[in-house]
N, C-alpha and C positions, 0 to 999 in steps of 0.2 A: 812134344811137337817132331811131327814127320819130318825126314830132312825135305829139302826142297828138290822137286823134281828138274832136273837138267836136258838139254837138247840130247846129249849123250845117253841119258838114261831113256828117253823116247826112243831114238835109234835102235839102241839096243832090243829093247823090249819088242819093237816092231821087224829087227832083223834088215834095216834100211841105213844109209849112211845118214851122218850128222848133216851133210849138205842137203839132202833130200827132206830131211824135217824141217831145215829151216826154211827151204824153198816153199814147202807145204803151207807154213804157218805165214809168211810174208807175202805168199800168191805169185812170187816170181820164179821163174824158170820154168821150163818143160818136166812135167811129171804128169803122171795118170791122174783121172779123177779118182779113181779107187784109192790109191795111195794117198791123195789128200783128203779123202775121206776117212780112211783108218788111222791118219795121225790127228784128226780134229776130233774124231771120236775117243781117242786113247788121251789126250791131254785135256778134252772136257771132263770125261770120267776121272781121272785124276788131279785135277785144277792146277793144271801147269801154267804158269806166267812166264812169259818171254823176259827175260832180264835187260833192263831198258837202257844199261850201261853198255852191254854188249852189242844190243841191236842198235844203240846211238852210234857205236863205232864204226859197225856194218856200214850203217846207212850214211857216217860222216855229220850226224847231227847229235846234239847234246841233250834234246827236249827239254830245255831249258829257255826261258824269255825271261829278259833282264828288266827290271823296273827301275827306272833311274829317279834317285829322289834327292832335291838339293839340300844340302846343310841348311840353307836358309830358312826352312821350315822350322817352325817351332810349334808348341802344343796348339795354338790357334788353327794350326793347318791341317791337325790331324782328322778331324771328321772329313774334310775333303778327302785326302790320300786315302783313309781307310774305306770310305764308301768306293773310291775307284779302285782298291785293291780288291774289294770283294767283286766288282763287276770282271775284272781281269780273272780273278780265282774262278769263276763261273763257268768262264769259257777255257780256260787252260785245262782245268780238271777234266772239263767233259770230251778235250781234244789230247789227252794224255801229256800233256806239258806242266812242268813245275816252274814256280816262279822264284828269280834271285834277285833280291833285293839290293841294289847298291847306291851307296851315298856318295855324291859328287860334290866338292867345294867349291863355292862360288863359280859354278858352271864353267869350270876346268875340265878339259878333256882327258887329263892323265889317270883319273880314278877310272873313268869308262874306257878306255885304251887298255888298261890292265885287265879287264875282264874280256875285251874282245882279243887280245892278244893270247890269252890263255885258252881260248876257245871253250868259255864257259856257257856261251848262249848263240842260239839260232837268230835271235832277232830281241830288239830292244823295243820298249815304250818310255818315252819322256813324259813326265808328269808334270813339266813346267814348260813355257814357253817365253823367249825373249826376243826383242827387236833384232839384235846379231847376236845369233846361238851358235856357239862352238861347237857344241854337242852334236847338234844337226848336222854341222858341216862337216865334222869328222866322220860321223857316220855315213855321210852321202859320199865322201870322197874314199871309203873304205868298202862302199858298197855292203853295206850290213842292212838287212832290212827293218825298219823301224816306223813307227806311228806315235804321233804328238797328242798328248792330252791337252788341248788348247789351241787357241788360234795362232799360226805363223804366216808372215809376211811372206814367206818363200811359199810360192802357189807348187812347189815341186816336194814339199813335205807332207806325206800323207797324214790327215789331222782329223780331230774330232772336238767338238766344244758346243758348248750351249748358245742360244743368241742373245748374249749379253747386250748389244746395242738395242733389239727389240725390249727386253724386259725392262732394263733400266730407262729406257725412254717411258714405258708405260708408268713407271713408278713416279717418275719425275712429274710427268703429267698429271697423276693423281693429285700429287700434293698441291699443284699449282691449281687444279679444281676446287681443292679445298680451301683457297683463298692465300695460299704462300706466295708470296712473289720476289721475296731476296733469300733464295735458296745458297748455301754454301755447301760445296763439294769437298771432302776430305780423303785422302789418298796416298798412297806410296809413289815412288818416282815411275816415269814414263818408260823405262827399261824394259818393264813387265808389260807385254801386250795386252793383258787381261787390264791392267789400267788405263790404255788407251781406248778398248773397246768399253767400258763403262762411263769413261768420261766422254766419248763420243755418244753414247746412250743419253747422258744426261743433257748435253746439247740439243739433242734431237726431240727430247722430251720439252723444252723451250719452244723450239721451232713449232711442234705439235701444236701447242697451245697459244701461237702466235704473238710469243712474249721474246724477249731478249735480255739473256743472263747477264749480269755483270762478272765478268770472268776474273776479276779481281778477286772474287770469292772463291775460287777455285785453288784450292793448296794441295799441293802434291807433295808435301815434305813432311809428312808425320812418321817420322824415323820412329819414336819412341814416345812413351808417356809424357817427357819433358817437351819434347816438341808440340805434342798434342795440347798441353797446357798452354804453351804460347801462342798457339792458332786461337783458342778459344780466348783467350786476351784479347788478342787483334780483334776478333770476330764480334766483342761484346760494344765495341765501338763503330759498329759498321752497319747498324740496326738490320741485321739477319732476322728471319721468322722462322727459319727451318736449316737444318743439318741433314745432308745426305752422305753416309760414309761408304767407303769402297767395299769393305769387309766387315766383318764379325769383331776381327781383334779391334779394329780401328774405333767401332761402334762402342766397345767396353771402354776405351781409353777415353774416348769423348763422355760417356757417362760419368765415368769416375773425375773428370775434369771438371763437368759441369756441376756434381754434387759438392766439390770443394770450393767453388766459387757462388754457391747458392742459387744456380739456374734451374730452374723448375722445367721438367719435360713431362708432357707435353704445353702446359700453361706459359713459358717463356718462349721457349722454341719446340717446334716439332723435329722429330727425329725418324731417321729411317737407314735401313742397311742395304745395300746391292747384292747382299749375299747373307744367307740364313743359316745356322747349324745349330748343334745342340749346344756350343758354348752361349749362346743366347737365352738356354730356356730359364735360366734364373735371373733374368735381368729384371729389374724393378724400376720402372715401369717395363711392361712387356713391348718389345721393339719391331714394327714393321718391316718386314724384309721379303726378300724374294728367295723362294725356295725352289733349287734345282734338282733333278734326278742324276746325281753324279756318278751313281752305280752304273747306268748307262753308258757313262762315258768312258767307263773303264772295259766293260764287255765289248762295246763297240770297236776300242783300240785293240783289244787282245784278237778279236775277231778278222780285224783287218789284217793282222798279222798271219793268222792261221791261212786266210785266204792268200796271200804273198807266198806262203811256206807251199801250197799247194797249186802254185801257177796260177791263179786268179788276180785278178786287176782291181783290186776294191777302189772306192771312191771314198773323198772326203764325205765328213758329214757333219751338219747343223741341227742340232735339237731343238724345237720350240716349245717344249711341253714344260714349261716354266709356271709357278703359282707365285701370285703377291699375296702375302698373309697378312693384312691389316690387323695391328694390335694397339694397344694404349700410347703408344709414343706418338701416334698421329691424331688422336681421337680430337 
């Protein structure tokens, strides 16, 4: 393999200074058009690639974007994170940036602060939003460009999300149109904004159907399989005719608990999920769920940061192109 060409090599070959070569490549500084042409002709012929680290030092940039992932993620969150990451990668690669994935424990800012203090990133993408978000507050306080994947209650946070309220409302209304009246909703705590949005959608679905939900059937305490089992035990005495789960992980736990108790889906209860992913592909029966394009969320968040870097003022976005996929669990 031939040695990598440097700016010094180009300068020596053309009989100009390294500063002249650097200016010709960057397009900054006063040099003649003929010199710019000679430099670009030479580096094109010899396949010269600027050193990213050196360029970053000169421009005070790292050409890295930090992607912050909570350690609360488990295997059931991977399809969402993987799809978002692919979208982020589509944009960063096209703009000469790399991705630095950072794990943050329990939304504490110290892990993020280490990355920022060590000047490892030019901006940050948060992959989860909470009602009181210390990560967003830290980034705002330190003037770090960032965007959030998810809905934030803070209007100053640049954010991108799917229209969970509309999608969840439509799925809920669809089950009510099929004759369900006493639907239970099972999810995690309301500390996560996504939980609030999907719960709002559930209530909006009832309102759209002109019906009133039994709010005592809304259970936001599905911490693990054991908790889900206790919820199912309680619901067996409440004459429910269907269950909607906040996500695919809880859906799997509900199906396990129902099988253990001899509850047949959809004969005894209908079942649906407010989120679809590959984790439900092997479910039996197959589960009715909402399909979102999470790759475009990642791409939009990354493009927002690129726009900020380039002095533009991007706007927060909400994507409304979801699909409800009806399967055996609501037949």
